[in-house]
N, C-alpha and C positions, 0 to 999 in steps of 0.2 A: 503493499500500499505506499504510494508517493503522498507524504502531505505538505503543503508549504507553510510551513509554520511563520512567515513573516506577514503570510496574508494573514494567517487567522490570527495571530498580533495585533496587526496594524488594523484590522477591518471589525474587531469584535465590537460590538455598539457597548457594550460596557467599558473598553477600556479605551473606546476614540480618544482621539488629543494626545496619546502619549507623544513625548518627542520620538524621533524619526533612529536617534541615539540609542536610545531607553528601549524602542522595538530590535536595537539589533544584542543590546546584550542578554534580553529576555529570550533571542531567540537560542544565541551562542547555549546557554545555562539547562535549556527546555532540552525534553526527551519525549518522544513518543512511547504509548503504552497499548496496545492492542488486547482486549478482553473478549471472551467468548462467552455466549448468552450463559447468562446466569453465572457466571465468576465475578468474583467480588474483588473488589476494590480498596475496600476498607471496611475494617467494623469499629459499631462499637467499643472505644476504651482504648482503641490503639491511639498510637503517638500522632501528634499534626503533623504529617511531618512534606508537607508544601500545600502547594492549589491544583488544582484540575480544571481544566477549560476540555469541554466537551466537543471531540470534532468527528464523532461517526456515532449514529445511536443512540442511548437514553440512557439513563442512569437510574436506576431503583433505589431511593432515599426511606428510610424505615427503622424503627424502632421496636424489637423487641421487651414482652415481659418473660417472668420467669413461667409464667407458666404457657409461654409460646404464645400468646396474642399478638398479633402485626399490628401498627400503628402506621400506613404509611404515610410519609410527611409528604414526597412530591414523587413527579417523576420529570428528570433534568433532561431536557433535549437539547440538540445540538447546538452551540454558539451561546452555553453557560456555563457557568464556573461554579465548583465549589469547592468547600474545604479552607475557603476562609475564613470562617471565625477560629476552628482553631490554630492557623498560619497567624493569624493575628495576635489571639488569647495565650498561646501558648496551651492548654492545654488538651487533654486529651478528645478524642471524635466524642461527637454528638448523637450520632448514630451508626444504622448501616449502609453500605453501598454495593448496590449488586448493577453490573451489565443486563440488558434487558435488549436481547439478540446482541446479535454481533456490534461490539462498538470499540472505540479508539478514543484517546483521551490524550493532552497536551500535558506534561508533568512541571510542574515546576518546584523545584526543591526551596524546602522555607530557609535551611543557610544560606542559600548564593541570593536569594532572594532578600533575605534581610541585611544581607550586605551590602545589596543594591539601594534601598530604602535607608538606610543609614547614612550612604553617599549624598543621597538627591531626597530628600526627606519632603522636601513639594512634590513628589509623585503620590505621597500618601490620599490625596485627593481623586487621582484618579481610580482609588480600589476602596474609599471609604465607599459610593455608592453600590458597590457586591453588599456591606453589611448593611446598609441601611434599606434595600432593598430584603433582606433574610426577617429583617424584624419586623419589619410593616405586613409581612407574610407571617412572623409568628404574632404577633398580636392582630389579625383578622381572626387568626385561629384560633385564641382566646376567648375575643370578644363573641366570636359564633358560637361557640362552647358555653357560653355563659348568656348568650342573651336571647338567642334565638333558636324557634323550632326545628326540629330535623327536616321540614318542608322548606325553610328559610336557607337554615344550614347546607343543603342539598343544592338548590336554586346557585350560592353564590358560588360553591364547589364548581358545578360546571360552568357556569361564565368566568371563572378563573381557567382553567382545562381550555375554553373556549378562544380566550383569550391567549395563552400561550402557544395552543393547536391546532386552533379554528382557521379552515380552509372554505370557499364558498365553493358549493358546492352545486353549481350553476343553474343556479335558480329552485333549486332544492332545500333552501336552509343553506346552515353551515354545520359542516364533517367535522368533530372533533379527531383528527386525524392520528390515531395512539389507540393500541390496543384498550382496551377498558371493558374488563369485566367486571359484572356488576357486587364482585365479592372482593375486587380490588377499591370501588367507591365506598364501600362498607367499611374499607380500612382505612380508608383517608378520612372517614367520619366516624372512626370509634365505633361502631352500630352492626348489629345484626346484616346480614344479607337480606334474608325475610323483609325487614324495614325498609331497608332499601329497593325490593323490590316492588314494593304497594306502594311508594313513592314516585317508581319510574311508571310504572304504569297509569298514576295518577295523572299526573304530565301527557305521555302517550295517547290518553283520553281524551282529552282537555285540547291537544292536537299542536303543542307545544315541544313536543320532541319526537321523536322515532326510535323506534331502536331495533338494532339486529345483532347479529352476535358479536359481540365484546367491541361496537361499536355502537356510537349516539349521536343522530344529526338533531342540531336543533332549528325546528322549523318557524318561531312564533322565538324570536329574543325581546319584544319587549313584553312580553307577555311573560317570560322565564323573569325577567327584571321586576317584574310587578310582583312577582313572588316575595321578593322583598319589601317589600311596602309597608 
C-alpha cells in the first residue's frame, strides 16, 4: 500500500494551516501501520505512546465492563485522529481501539512529537481543536444520558452519525455510509437491542428513516431533528 504521508499531514482538516516545515518534520518521524479486520490498535490502560491518524478504513473505540458489557464510544472514520488525550496528559489509554475492516493508520510517536512541541510551542494551536472536539462530544453524551429520553438520545446519535458518515442517496434521503447493526446502536447508547429496535421501527413507521441489513437511511431529516424539540 503506497501512502503519501505529506498529503495526509498537509490536507487533513484538523491540521490545516500547519507550517510546511512542520509537515516535513512530522513526515520524517511518522510511520504507517496496517491492521487487519478486528486487529487491536491499543487497549484501555495501555501507555499513550503516540497519536494516530486514520488513513484507511475505520477504527472502533469502546469500553468494556468487568462483566463483558461493551459501550461503543464511536466509529472513527478515515481522516480523523485518535489518541490525542493520552498524548497530551501522559495517562493510559481510556478505551480500546480495534480495526473495522482492513485499516491503516499514520503513527506519530509521543516522544518525538513532544520534542517538536517543546521547540515550537506555538504549534499547540493546531492540536488543541482535537481535544476540544472530543470534549464537546463527551459532554453531549453526558447531557443526553442525564436529560434526554431514549427516543431523543437515539435521534441525536443518528444525526451525529449522519454528520460524520452521511452521503446523498440520489433523492432517496441520506444514507449513513457505515455498517451499523442495531446491536452497535444499542451499545452506543448503553441500552438493550430490543429497546433500540422498538424505537427504530417507530421512526421507520413514521417515514423518518428506512432500515436495511446493517444500514440506515434518513428520509426526513427535519422530522428527525424535531424528535429533539
